[in-house]
N, C-alpha and C positions, 0 to 999 in steps of 0.2 A: 194707073201704076205709078208709084213714087220711086223715083231713083235716089238713093242716098248719095250725098256728095262724098268724095274721097276724104279719107283721114288726113289730117295734117301729118307731114313727114318730119317735122322739126319743131322743137320748142326751146326757149331759153328763159333764164332768169338772171338775177344778179351774180349767181354762183357759176354758171356755165351754160352750156348748150349740149342737146342730144338730138340725134336723128335716128329714124328707122325708115328704111327705105319702103317697107310694105305699108308704112303708116303707123301713127302712134295710136294706142288704145286710150282714148281720152279719159274715160272713167277710171281705169287703172292708173294712168298718169296723175289724175286728180287725187286719188288715193295715196299714191306715192309721195306727192307734194304735201298732203296733209300729214303723213307720218314722218317724212325726212326733211320737210322745209325747202326742198329744192328739186328741181328736175334732174339733177345730176344723179347718176347711179340707177336710173330707171331701167328696169329689166327688159331685155329685147332691143334696147337702143345702144348706139354707140355714141361716145362724146365727140364733139367737134369743137374747134375754136369759135367763140362767139361771132367774130367777124365773118367767119365762113357762112354763117347761117343767113346773112344778107345776099350771099352770091350763089345759093343752091340753085339747081334746076328744077324750078317749081313753077306752077301756073300762077299762083296767089302768095303775095307777101304782105305780111301784117306787122309792121313796126309799131309796137303797141306800149313802149316803155319810156323812152328818153327822147329828148330833143336832139336833132342833128345827127342821128346815126347813119343816115344816108347823105353822103357829101360828094364833093368833086372827086375825091380819090377812090371811091368805091361804087359810085352810082353807074358807071360804065360797065361795071362787071355784074350788075344785077340781070339775071336771066328770066324773072318773073314777067308775065304778061300784063299783070295788074298788081299795083300797089295800093292798098288800103291803109291810110295813115290813122291807126288807132291811137297813137300817142299825139300830144300837141307838138307840132313843128318838127317831125321826124326827119324831114327832108329839107335840106338847105335850097336856096335859089338856085345855086349852080347845079346841084343834083337834079333839081326839077327839070331844069332845061335839058340836061343830059338825058334823063329818062324820057321826056318828051320826043327828042331827037332819035331815040332809039325805039320809039313806037311803044313805050310802056304806058298803059293808062294809069294815072294817079288819081285816086278818090281822095280828095283833100280832107285833112283834118277837121276843117270847119263844117264839113257834111258828115263825114264817116263816124266822128266820135261825139256827135251832137246829142246822143240820146241820153247821157247822163245830165246834161243841162235840161233837156225836155222833162225828164222825170222829176228833177228838182223843181221845175215850174209846176208840174202837175201836183206836186206835194204842197207847194205854195197855195195853189187854187184849192185844194181841198181844206187846208188849214183855214183859209179865209172864208170859205163857205160852210164850214163845219160839216162837211159831206166827205164820206169816205168811200173811194173806189176799191173794187176788188183788184187783187194782183192781176187776174185775167183781164179786167177792164183797163188798168194801166198799160198792160203789155199790148192790148188792142189799140189803144190810143197812140202809143209809142210807135207801133208798126205802121198804123196810118199816117202819122206825121212823118216818119223817116221815109217811107215809100213816096209820099207827096214830094218831100224835099228832094228826093233823088230824081224824080220825074221833072221838076221845075229846073234844077241845075242842068240835067242832061238837055232838055229843051232850050234852055238858054246858051249852052255851050254850041249846040248845033246851029242856032240861030245867029250867034255871033262868030261862029266859027273859030272857037277858042278852047282853051283847056277847061276842065271841070273846075279847077282852082279859081281861074279867072271868072268863070261864069258864077260860081258860088259867091265870090267876093262882090261882084257887080250887083248881084241880087241883094245881098246883105246891106251894101251901101244904099242902094235905092230904097229898100224898105226902111231903114233908119231914117234917111233923109225925108221920105214921105210922112213918117210917123211925126217927126218934128214939124213938117209943114202943116200937117193936120192939127197939130196942137198949138200952132201959132208961134213957134219959136223961131221959125224963119219967115222973112216977108215973102 
């Protein structure tokens, strides 16, 4: 038996934010945005101030648009148990510390939004090999790589008894340093 995840309860764009306590119908929201260019005015939702979106009583918060939206002035009000950084740098260092101290798990941007970079790499590989993968093949490779990265970072965080951000950064620095060492760039 497969259990469907609950529907998101809020969404925002550069024009405003909306929420629906019972969950947003994502296909209908997508159609609304296609027609109107914004989430604002979506049927069955109520408008909310954009900043309130970050402080809603939710399990999962995905800041996915701009840098620095979670900062020292609002991070203490985040009630989500998990923050998945879809944007680059949506959480300031002060906010990261507050979230950690409040028991919020932060999945850092360098892990959470790496999929775009991976698919760009897949495109580069295909172009260089003159070989084309199907969409399903690309999606399978992406899922494999992202799942493996998640497990590596989680294992490293547990081993070092640190945050996912610190673990991801340590792994990244180690891999770059090792690649340079193997290529003879460092003694």
